[in-house]
PyMOL commands that place a pseudoatom at each C-alpha (Angstrom):
pseudoatom trace, name=CA, resn=UNK, resi=1, chain=A, elem=C, hetatm=0, pos=[4.334, 26.663, 17.284]
pseudoatom trace, name=CA, resn=UNK, resi=2, chain=A, elem=C, hetatm=0, pos=[2.066, 27.716, 19.919]
pseudoatom trace, name=CA, resn=UNK, resi=3, chain=A, elem=C, hetatm=0, pos=[-1.500, 26.731, 19.794]
pseudoatom trace, name=CA, resn=UNK, resi=4, chain=A, elem=C, hetatm=0, pos=[-3.448, 29.645, 17.706]
pseudoatom trace, name=CA, resn=UNK, resi=5, chain=A, elem=C, hetatm=0, pos=[-0.223, 28.930, 14.771]
pseudoatom trace, name=CA, resn=UNK, resi=6, chain=A, elem=C, hetatm=0, pos=[-1.437, 25.074, 15.016]
pseudoatom trace, name=CA, resn=UNK, resi=7, chain=A, elem=C, hetatm=0, pos=[-4.545, 25.780, 15.077]
pseudoatom trace, name=CA, resn=UNK, resi=8, chain=A, elem=C, hetatm=0, pos=[-4.614, 28.220, 12.394]
pseudoatom trace, name=CA, resn=UNK, resi=9, chain=A, elem=C, hetatm=0, pos=[-2.026, 25.933, 10.598]
pseudoatom trace, name=CA, resn=UNK, resi=10, chain=A, elem=C, hetatm=0, pos=[-4.930, 22.778, 10.888]
pseudoatom trace, name=CA, resn=UNK, resi=11, chain=A, elem=C, hetatm=0, pos=[-7.506, 25.585, 9.207]
pseudoatom trace, name=CA, resn=UNK, resi=12, chain=A, elem=C, hetatm=0, pos=[-5.698, 26.435, 6.323]
pseudoatom trace, name=CA, resn=UNK, resi=13, chain=A, elem=C, hetatm=0, pos=[-6.066, 25.305, 2.665]
pseudoatom trace, name=CA, resn=UNK, resi=14, chain=A, elem=C, hetatm=0, pos=[-2.265, 23.811, 3.139]
pseudoatom trace, name=CA, resn=UNK, resi=15, chain=A, elem=C, hetatm=0, pos=[-2.901, 21.231, 5.982]
pseudoatom trace, name=CA, resn=UNK, resi=16, chain=A, elem=C, hetatm=0, pos=[-5.949, 20.333, 4.034]
pseudoatom trace, name=CA, resn=UNK, resi=17, chain=A, elem=C, hetatm=0, pos=[-3.920, 19.520, 0.692]
pseudoatom trace, name=CA, resn=UNK, resi=18, chain=A, elem=C, hetatm=0, pos=[-0.840, 18.346, 2.914]
pseudoatom trace, name=CA, resn=UNK, resi=19, chain=A, elem=C, hetatm=0, pos=[-2.462, 16.214, 5.140]
pseudoatom trace, name=CA, resn=UNK, resi=20, chain=A, elem=C, hetatm=0, pos=[-6.209, 15.752, 4.539]
pseudoatom trace, name=CA, resn=UNK, resi=21, chain=A, elem=C, hetatm=0, pos=[-5.690, 14.000, 0.646]
pseudoatom trace, name=CA, resn=UNK, resi=22, chain=A, elem=C, hetatm=0, pos=[-4.266, 11.992, 2.326]
pseudoatom trace, name=CA, resn=UNK, resi=23, chain=A, elem=C, hetatm=0, pos=[-7.108, 10.627, 3.875]
pseudoatom trace, name=CA, resn=UNK, resi=24, chain=A, elem=C, hetatm=0, pos=[-9.353, 11.152, 0.937]
pseudoatom trace, name=CA, resn=UNK, resi=25, chain=A, elem=C, hetatm=0, pos=[-8.055, 7.888, -1.031]
pseudoatom trace, name=CA, resn=UNK, resi=26, chain=A, elem=C, hetatm=0, pos=[-9.847, 5.328, -0.872]
pseudoatom trace, name=CA, resn=UNK, resi=27, chain=A, elem=C, hetatm=0, pos=[-6.516, 2.809, -0.593]
pseudoatom trace, name=CA, resn=UNK, resi=28, chain=A, elem=C, hetatm=0, pos=[-5.321, 4.784, 2.191]
pseudoatom trace, name=CA, resn=UNK, resi=29, chain=A, elem=C, hetatm=0, pos=[-8.228, 4.510, 4.239]
pseudoatom trace, name=CA, resn=UNK, resi=30, chain=A, elem=C, hetatm=0, pos=[-9.060, 1.236, 3.947]
pseudoatom trace, name=CA, resn=UNK, resi=31, chain=A, elem=C, hetatm=0, pos=[-4.521, 0.172, 5.175]
pseudoatom trace, name=CA, resn=UNK, resi=32, chain=A, elem=C, hetatm=0, pos=[-5.898, 2.685, 8.380]
pseudoatom trace, name=CA, resn=UNK, resi=33, chain=A, elem=C, hetatm=0, pos=[-8.845, 0.957, 8.748]
pseudoatom trace, name=CA, resn=UNK, resi=34, chain=A, elem=C, hetatm=0, pos=[-7.170, -2.467, 8.577]
pseudoatom trace, name=CA, resn=UNK, resi=35, chain=A, elem=C, hetatm=0, pos=[-4.582, -1.073, 10.803]
pseudoatom trace, name=CA, resn=UNK, resi=36, chain=A, elem=C, hetatm=0, pos=[-7.130, -0.054, 12.856]
pseudoatom trace, name=CA, resn=UNK, resi=37, chain=A, elem=C, hetatm=0, pos=[-9.430, -3.495, 13.626]
pseudoatom trace, name=CA, resn=UNK, resi=38, chain=A, elem=C, hetatm=0, pos=[-6.119, -5.979, 14.247]
pseudoatom trace, name=CA, resn=UNK, resi=39, chain=A, elem=C, hetatm=0, pos=[-5.147, -3.950, 16.632]
pseudoatom trace, name=CA, resn=UNK, resi=40, chain=A, elem=C, hetatm=0, pos=[-8.387, -4.167, 18.338]
pseudoatom trace, name=CA, resn=UNK, resi=41, chain=A, elem=C, hetatm=0, pos=[-8.074, -8.378, 17.348]
pseudoatom trace, name=CA, resn=UNK, resi=42, chain=A, elem=C, hetatm=0, pos=[-4.574, -7.843, 19.013]
pseudoatom trace, name=CA, resn=UNK, resi=43, chain=A, elem=C, hetatm=0, pos=[-3.086, -9.691, 15.660]
pseudoatom trace, name=CA, resn=UNK, resi=44, chain=A, elem=C, hetatm=0, pos=[0.553, -8.400, 15.731]
pseudoatom trace, name=CA, resn=UNK, resi=45, chain=A, elem=C, hetatm=0, pos=[0.812, -9.883, 12.492]
pseudoatom trace, name=CA, resn=UNK, resi=46, chain=A, elem=C, hetatm=0, pos=[-1.605, -8.398, 10.256]
pseudoatom trace, name=CA, resn=UNK, resi=47, chain=A, elem=C, hetatm=0, pos=[-1.604, -5.236, 11.564]
pseudoatom trace, name=CA, resn=UNK, resi=48, chain=A, elem=C, hetatm=0, pos=[2.076, -5.667, 10.792]
pseudoatom trace, name=CA, resn=UNK, resi=49, chain=A, elem=C, hetatm=0, pos=[1.579, -5.950, 7.148]
pseudoatom trace, name=CA, resn=UNK, resi=50, chain=A, elem=C, hetatm=0, pos=[-1.336, -3.619, 7.342]
pseudoatom trace, name=CA, resn=UNK, resi=51, chain=A, elem=C, hetatm=0, pos=[0.465, -0.719, 8.490]
pseudoatom trace, name=CA, resn=UNK, resi=52, chain=A, elem=C, hetatm=0, pos=[3.422, -1.504, 6.079]
pseudoatom trace, name=CA, resn=UNK, resi=53, chain=A, elem=C, hetatm=0, pos=[0.546, -0.932, 3.519]
pseudoatom trace, name=CA, resn=UNK, resi=54, chain=A, elem=C, hetatm=0, pos=[-0.368, 2.063, 5.020]
pseudoatom trace, name=CA, resn=UNK, resi=55, chain=A, elem=C, hetatm=0, pos=[3.073, 3.995, 5.845]
pseudoatom trace, name=CA, resn=UNK, resi=56, chain=A, elem=C, hetatm=0, pos=[3.723, 3.576, 2.244]
pseudoatom trace, name=CA, resn=UNK, resi=57, chain=A, elem=C, hetatm=0, pos=[0.632, 4.842, 0.646]
pseudoatom trace, name=CA, resn=UNK, resi=58, chain=A, elem=C, hetatm=0, pos=[1.343, 7.786, 2.326]
pseudoatom trace, name=CA, resn=UNK, resi=59, chain=A, elem=C, hetatm=0, pos=[4.786, 7.952, 1.790]
pseudoatom trace, name=CA, resn=UNK, resi=60, chain=A, elem=C, hetatm=0, pos=[3.832, 7.695, -1.707]
pseudoatom trace, name=CA, resn=UNK, resi=61, chain=A, elem=C, hetatm=0, pos=[1.111, 10.021, -1.531]
pseudoatom trace, name=CA, resn=UNK, resi=62, chain=A, elem=C, hetatm=0, pos=[3.992, 12.953, -0.256]
pseudoatom trace, name=CA, resn=UNK, resi=63, chain=A, elem=C, hetatm=0, pos=[6.525, 12.327, -2.583]
pseudoatom trace, name=CA, resn=UNK, resi=64, chain=A, elem=C, hetatm=0, pos=[4.667, 11.523, -5.671]
pseudoatom trace, name=CA, resn=UNK, resi=65, chain=A, elem=C, hetatm=0, pos=[4.343, 15.264, -6.728]
pseudoatom trace, name=CA, resn=UNK, resi=66, chain=A, elem=C, hetatm=0, pos=[8.062, 16.268, -5.859]
pseudoatom trace, name=CA, resn=UNK, resi=67, chain=A, elem=C, hetatm=0, pos=[9.658, 13.338, -7.680]
pseudoatom trace, name=CA, resn=UNK, resi=68, chain=A, elem=C, hetatm=0, pos=[6.937, 15.015, -10.680]
pseudoatom trace, name=CA, resn=UNK, resi=69, chain=A, elem=C, hetatm=0, pos=[8.341, 18.233, -10.459]
pseudoatom trace, name=CA, resn=UNK, resi=70, chain=A, elem=C, hetatm=0, pos=[11.768, 16.999, -10.022]
pseudoatom trace, name=CA, resn=UNK, resi=71, chain=A, elem=C, hetatm=0, pos=[12.190, 14.739, -13.307]
pseudoatom trace, name=CA, resn=UNK, resi=72, chain=A, elem=C, hetatm=0, pos=[11.561, 16.587, -16.109]
pseudoatom trace, name=CA, resn=UNK, resi=73, chain=A, elem=C, hetatm=0, pos=[12.748, 13.760, -18.507]
pseudoatom trace, name=CA, resn=UNK, resi=74, chain=A, elem=C, hetatm=0, pos=[9.875, 10.791, -16.788]
pseudoatom trace, name=CA, resn=UNK, resi=75, chain=A, elem=C, hetatm=0, pos=[12.516, 8.487, -16.518]
pseudoatom trace, name=CA, resn=UNK, resi=76, chain=A, elem=C, hetatm=0, pos=[13.434, 7.863, -12.992]
pseudoatom trace, name=CA, resn=UNK, resi=77, chain=A, elem=C, hetatm=0, pos=[10.307, 8.569, -12.324]
pseudoatom trace, name=CA, resn=UNK, resi=78, chain=A, elem=C, hetatm=0, pos=[9.457, 4.915, -12.901]
pseudoatom trace, name=CA, resn=UNK, resi=79, chain=A, elem=C, hetatm=0, pos=[12.961, 4.182, -11.401]
pseudoatom trace, name=CA, resn=UNK, resi=80, chain=A, elem=C, hetatm=0, pos=[12.800, 5.374, -8.372]
pseudoatom trace, name=CA, resn=UNK, resi=81, chain=A, elem=C, hetatm=0, pos=[8.529, 3.827, -8.006]
pseudoatom trace, name=CA, resn=UNK, resi=82, chain=A, elem=C, hetatm=0, pos=[9.904, -0.102, -9.316]
pseudoatom trace, name=CA, resn=UNK, resi=83, chain=A, elem=C, hetatm=0, pos=[12.535, 0.495, -6.595]
pseudoatom trace, name=CA, resn=UNK, resi=84, chain=A, elem=C, hetatm=0, pos=[9.835, 1.373, -3.875]
pseudoatom trace, name=CA, resn=UNK, resi=85, chain=A, elem=C, hetatm=0, pos=[7.856, -1.840, -4.980]
pseudoatom trace, name=CA, resn=UNK, resi=86, chain=A, elem=C, hetatm=0, pos=[10.946, -4.012, -5.092]
pseudoatom trace, name=CA, resn=UNK, resi=87, chain=A, elem=C, hetatm=0, pos=[11.757, -2.385, -1.309]
pseudoatom trace, name=CA, resn=UNK, resi=88, chain=A, elem=C, hetatm=0, pos=[8.219, -3.270, -0.336]
pseudoatom trace, name=CA, resn=UNK, resi=89, chain=A, elem=C, hetatm=0, pos=[8.035, -6.482, -1.721]
pseudoatom trace, name=CA, resn=UNK, resi=90, chain=A, elem=C, hetatm=0, pos=[11.835, -7.279, 0.062]
pseudoatom trace, name=CA, resn=UNK, resi=91, chain=A, elem=C, hetatm=0, pos=[10.058, -6.545, 3.503]
pseudoatom trace, name=CA, resn=UNK, resi=92, chain=A, elem=C, hetatm=0, pos=[7.062, -8.225, 3.386]
pseudoatom trace, name=CA, resn=UNK, resi=93, chain=A, elem=C, hetatm=0, pos=[9.715, -10.783, 2.629]
pseudoatom trace, name=CA, resn=UNK, resi=94, chain=A, elem=C, hetatm=0, pos=[11.350, -10.717, 4.859]
pseudoatom trace, name=CA, resn=UNK, resi=95, chain=A, elem=C, hetatm=0, pos=[9.510, -10.501, 7.687]
pseudoatom trace, name=CA, resn=UNK, resi=96, chain=A, elem=C, hetatm=0, pos=[7.717, -13.786, 6.940]
pseudoatom trace, name=CA, resn=UNK, resi=97, chain=A, elem=C, hetatm=0, pos=[10.827, -15.410, 7.011]
pseudoatom trace, name=CA, resn=UNK, resi=98, chain=A, elem=C, hetatm=0, pos=[11.142, -13.628, 10.455]
pseudoatom trace, name=CA, resn=UNK, resi=99, chain=A, elem=C, hetatm=0, pos=[8.097, -14.649, 11.527]
pseudoatom trace, name=CA, resn=UNK, resi=100, chain=A, elem=C, hetatm=0, pos=[6.558, -11.719, 11.702]
pseudoatom trace, name=CA, resn=UNK, resi=101, chain=A, elem=C, hetatm=0, pos=[4.108, -11.526, 9.055]
pseudoatom trace, name=CA, resn=UNK, resi=102, chain=A, elem=C, hetatm=0, pos=[1.845, -14.844, 7.652]
pseudoatom trace, name=CA, resn=UNK, resi=103, chain=A, elem=C, hetatm=0, pos=[3.162, -16.905, 4.869]
pseudoatom trace, name=CA, resn=UNK, resi=104, chain=A, elem=C, hetatm=0, pos=[0.776, -16.913, 3.200]
pseudoatom trace, name=CA, resn=UNK, resi=105, chain=A, elem=C, hetatm=0, pos=[0.039, -13.430, 3.153]
pseudoatom trace, name=CA, resn=UNK, resi=106, chain=A, elem=C, hetatm=0, pos=[3.431, -12.711, 2.250]
pseudoatom trace, name=CA, resn=UNK, resi=107, chain=A, elem=C, hetatm=0, pos=[3.443, -15.335, -0.787]
pseudoatom trace, name=CA, resn=UNK, resi=108, chain=A, elem=C, hetatm=0, pos=[0.340, -13.335, -1.864]
pseudoatom trace, name=CA, resn=UNK, resi=109, chain=A, elem=C, hetatm=0, pos=[1.579, -10.437, -1.792]
pseudoatom trace, name=CA, resn=UNK, resi=110, chain=A, elem=C, hetatm=0, pos=[4.606, -10.769, -3.548]
pseudoatom trace, name=CA, resn=UNK, resi=111, chain=A, elem=C, hetatm=0, pos=[2.870, -12.510, -6.111]
pseudoatom trace, name=CA, resn=UNK, resi=112, chain=A, elem=C, hetatm=0, pos=[0.716, -9.585, -6.201]
pseudoatom trace, name=CA, resn=UNK, resi=113, chain=A, elem=C, hetatm=0, pos=[3.361, -6.844, -6.331]
pseudoatom trace, name=CA, resn=UNK, resi=114, chain=A, elem=C, hetatm=0, pos=[5.547, -8.746, -8.505]
pseudoatom trace, name=CA, resn=UNK, resi=115, chain=A, elem=C, hetatm=0, pos=[3.659, -6.866, -11.798]
pseudoatom trace, name=CA, resn=UNK, resi=116, chain=A, elem=C, hetatm=0, pos=[4.562, -3.744, -10.208]
pseudoatom trace, name=CA, resn=UNK, resi=117, chain=A, elem=C, hetatm=0, pos=[8.220, -2.659, -10.982]
pseudoatom trace, name=CA, resn=UNK, resi=118, chain=A, elem=C, hetatm=0, pos=[8.010, -5.162, -14.062]
pseudoatom trace, name=CA, resn=UNK, resi=119, chain=A, elem=C, hetatm=0, pos=[5.840, -2.847, -15.449]
pseudoatom trace, name=CA, resn=UNK, resi=120, chain=A, elem=C, hetatm=0, pos=[7.486, 0.465, -14.030]
pseudoatom trace, name=CA, resn=UNK, resi=121, chain=A, elem=C, hetatm=0, pos=[10.245, -0.381, -15.603]
pseudoatom trace, name=CA, resn=UNK, resi=122, chain=A, elem=C, hetatm=0, pos=[8.429, -1.795, -19.122]
pseudoatom trace, name=CA, resn=UNK, resi=123, chain=A, elem=C, hetatm=0, pos=[6.655, 1.705, -18.950]
pseudoatom trace, name=CA, resn=UNK, resi=124, chain=A, elem=C, hetatm=0, pos=[10.442, 3.241, -18.924]
pseudoatom trace, name=CA, resn=UNK, resi=125, chain=A, elem=C, hetatm=0, pos=[12.045, 1.168, -21.329]
pseudoatom trace, name=CA, resn=UNK, resi=126, chain=A, elem=C, hetatm=0, pos=[8.803, 1.509, -23.962]
pseudoatom trace, name=CA, resn=UNK, resi=127, chain=A, elem=C, hetatm=0, pos=[7.772, 4.598, -23.983]
pseudoatom trace, name=CA, resn=UNK, resi=128, chain=A, elem=C, hetatm=0, pos=[10.097, 7.090, -22.852]
pseudoatom trace, name=CA, resn=UNK, resi=129, chain=A, elem=C, hetatm=0, pos=[13.699, 5.265, -23.972]
pseudoatom trace, name=CA, resn=UNK, resi=130, chain=A, elem=C, hetatm=0, pos=[12.023, 3.849, -27.452]
pseudoatom trace, name=CA, resn=UNK, resi=131, chain=A, elem=C, hetatm=0, pos=[8.862, 6.334, -28.007]
pseudoatom trace, name=CA, resn=UNK, resi=132, chain=A, elem=C, hetatm=0, pos=[6.488, 3.364, -27.872]
pseudoatom trace, name=CA, resn=UNK, resi=133, chain=A, elem=C, hetatm=0, pos=[2.447, 3.163, -26.208]
pseudoatom trace, name=CA, resn=UNK, resi=134, chain=A, elem=C, hetatm=0, pos=[2.531, -0.773, -25.650]
pseudoatom trace, name=CA, resn=UNK, resi=135, chain=A, elem=C, hetatm=0, pos=[2.288, 0.221, -22.241]
pseudoatom trace, name=CA, resn=UNK, resi=136, chain=A, elem=C, hetatm=0, pos=[0.044, 2.661, -21.807]
pseudoatom trace, name=CA, resn=UNK, resi=137, chain=A, elem=C, hetatm=0, pos=[-3.471, 0.511, -21.140]
pseudoatom trace, name=CA, resn=UNK, resi=138, chain=A, elem=C, hetatm=0, pos=[-1.224, -1.975, -19.014]
pseudoatom trace, name=CA, resn=UNK, resi=139, chain=A, elem=C, hetatm=0, pos=[-0.052, 0.794, -17.215]
pseudoatom trace, name=CA, resn=UNK, resi=140, chain=A, elem=C, hetatm=0, pos=[-3.151, 2.538, -16.274]
pseudoatom trace, name=CA, resn=UNK, resi=141, chain=A, elem=C, hetatm=0, pos=[-5.624, -0.753, -15.793]
pseudoatom trace, name=CA, resn=UNK, resi=142, chain=A, elem=C, hetatm=0, pos=[-2.636, -2.923, -13.726]
pseudoatom trace, name=CA, resn=UNK, resi=143, chain=A, elem=C, hetatm=0, pos=[-1.268, -0.348, -11.764]
pseudoatom trace, name=CA, resn=UNK, resi=144, chain=A, elem=C, hetatm=0, pos=[-4.149, 0.614, -9.277]
pseudoatom trace, name=CA, resn=UNK, resi=145, chain=A, elem=C, hetatm=0, pos=[-5.563, -3.267, -9.966]
pseudoatom trace, name=CA, resn=UNK, resi=146, chain=A, elem=C, hetatm=0, pos=[-2.105, -3.904, -8.103]
pseudoatom trace, name=CA, resn=UNK, resi=147, chain=A, elem=C, hetatm=0, pos=[-2.604, -1.332, -5.330]
pseudoatom trace, name=CA, resn=UNK, resi=148, chain=A, elem=C, hetatm=0, pos=[-6.648, -2.387, -4.666]
pseudoatom trace, name=CA, resn=UNK, resi=149, chain=A, elem=C, hetatm=0, pos=[-5.322, -6.166, -4.437]
pseudoatom trace, name=CA, resn=UNK, resi=150, chain=A, elem=C, hetatm=0, pos=[-2.348, -5.113, -2.318]
pseudoatom trace, name=CA, resn=UNK, resi=151, chain=A, elem=C, hetatm=0, pos=[-5.162, -2.892, 0.209]
pseudoatom trace, name=CA, resn=UNK, resi=152, chain=A, elem=C, hetatm=0, pos=[-7.231, -6.029, -0.218]
pseudoatom trace, name=CA, resn=UNK, resi=153, chain=A, elem=C, hetatm=0, pos=[-5.190, -8.377, 1.317]
pseudoatom trace, name=CA, resn=UNK, resi=154, chain=A, elem=C, hetatm=0, pos=[-4.852, -6.802, 4.192]
pseudoatom trace, name=CA, resn=UNK, resi=155, chain=A, elem=C, hetatm=0, pos=[-8.161, -7.058, 5.339]
pseudoatom trace, name=CA, resn=UNK, resi=156, chain=A, elem=C, hetatm=0, pos=[-7.674, -11.519, 4.379]
pseudoatom trace, name=CA, resn=UNK, resi=157, chain=A, elem=C, hetatm=0, pos=[-6.366, -12.267, 7.635]
pseudoatom trace, name=CA, resn=UNK, resi=158, chain=A, elem=C, hetatm=0, pos=[-9.220, -10.806, 9.533]
pseudoatom trace, name=CA, resn=UNK, resi=159, chain=A, elem=C, hetatm=0, pos=[-11.853, -12.737, 7.278]
pseudoatom trace, name=CA, resn=UNK, resi=160, chain=A, elem=C, hetatm=0, pos=[-10.076, -15.696, 8.734]
pseudoatom trace, name=CA, resn=UNK, resi=161, chain=A, elem=C, hetatm=0, pos=[-9.449, -14.373, 12.041]
pseudoatom trace, name=CA, resn=UNK, resi=162, chain=A, elem=C, hetatm=0, pos=[-13.904, -13.870, 12.234]
pseudoatom trace, name=CA, resn=UNK, resi=163, chain=A, elem=C, hetatm=0, pos=[-13.875, -17.749, 9.858]
pseudoatom trace, name=CA, resn=UNK, resi=164, chain=A, elem=C, hetatm=0, pos=[-11.809, -19.181, 12.913]
pseudoatom trace, name=CA, resn=UNK, resi=165, chain=A, elem=C, hetatm=0, pos=[-14.264, -17.493, 15.703]
pseudoatom trace, name=CA, resn=UNK, resi=166, chain=A, elem=C, hetatm=0, pos=[-17.793, -19.209, 13.877]
pseudoatom trace, name=CA, resn=UNK, resi=167, chain=A, elem=C, hetatm=0, pos=[-15.768, -22.409, 13.227]
pseudoatom trace, name=CA, resn=UNK, resi=168, chain=A, elem=C, hetatm=0, pos=[-15.350, -22.497, 17.226]
pseudoatom trace, name=CA, resn=UNK, resi=169, chain=A, elem=C, hetatm=0, pos=[-18.628, -21.185, 17.445]
pseudoatom trace, name=CA, resn=UNK, resi=170, chain=A, elem=C, hetatm=0, pos=[-20.389, -23.836, 15.482]
pseudoatom trace, name=CA, resn=UNK, resi=171, chain=A, elem=C, hetatm=0, pos=[-17.839, -26.791, 17.911]
pseudoatom trace, name=CA, resn=UNK, resi=172, chain=A, elem=C, hetatm=0, pos=[-19.100, -25.259, 21.131]
pseudoatom trace, name=CA, resn=UNK, resi=173, chain=A, elem=C, hetatm=0, pos=[-22.813, -25.215, 19.803]
pseudoatom trace, name=CA, resn=UNK, resi=174, chain=A, elem=C, hetatm=0, pos=[-22.685, -29.389, 18.415]
pseudoatom trace, name=CA, resn=UNK, resi=175, chain=A, elem=C, hetatm=0, pos=[-20.977, -30.376, 22.221]
for i in range(1, 175): cmd.bond("trace and resi %d" % i, "trace and resi %d" % (i + 1))
show_as sticks, trace
zoom trace
């Protein structure tokens, strides 16, 4: 790809819908900002979780439409999305056990994300296999809350970091 072709692509509508729309998603942008913050304060464990969130949001943004287009019966999408959440939980748990992520953060993330795969599978059974609609309001309210809290947990180590700095400054002023 030569330079002029690359510049044309960057200025194209296709580039905007593919890449810029992902950054327009506020949760993806917040996960990215968390990654940048943890690079600056050199917190590898917090960065690792923030980067995982960022990767999962980007992958989710790129696979959402193809999965919906592939799944005309609206069955496999819920299985794939539940599997995605289970993989996320498994990675977080593994990293915590290997001290690559804060254990307290891992436990909080697992507790927050756990309803997502359960809700995905409940939605599959409720709406598409039994033709009921009990899960509609739960699905539309709980999943956005889970996604928002998952990204909010990226920033908790940042708050802890600045709290420790304030605590250190207070103790040094008193002595």
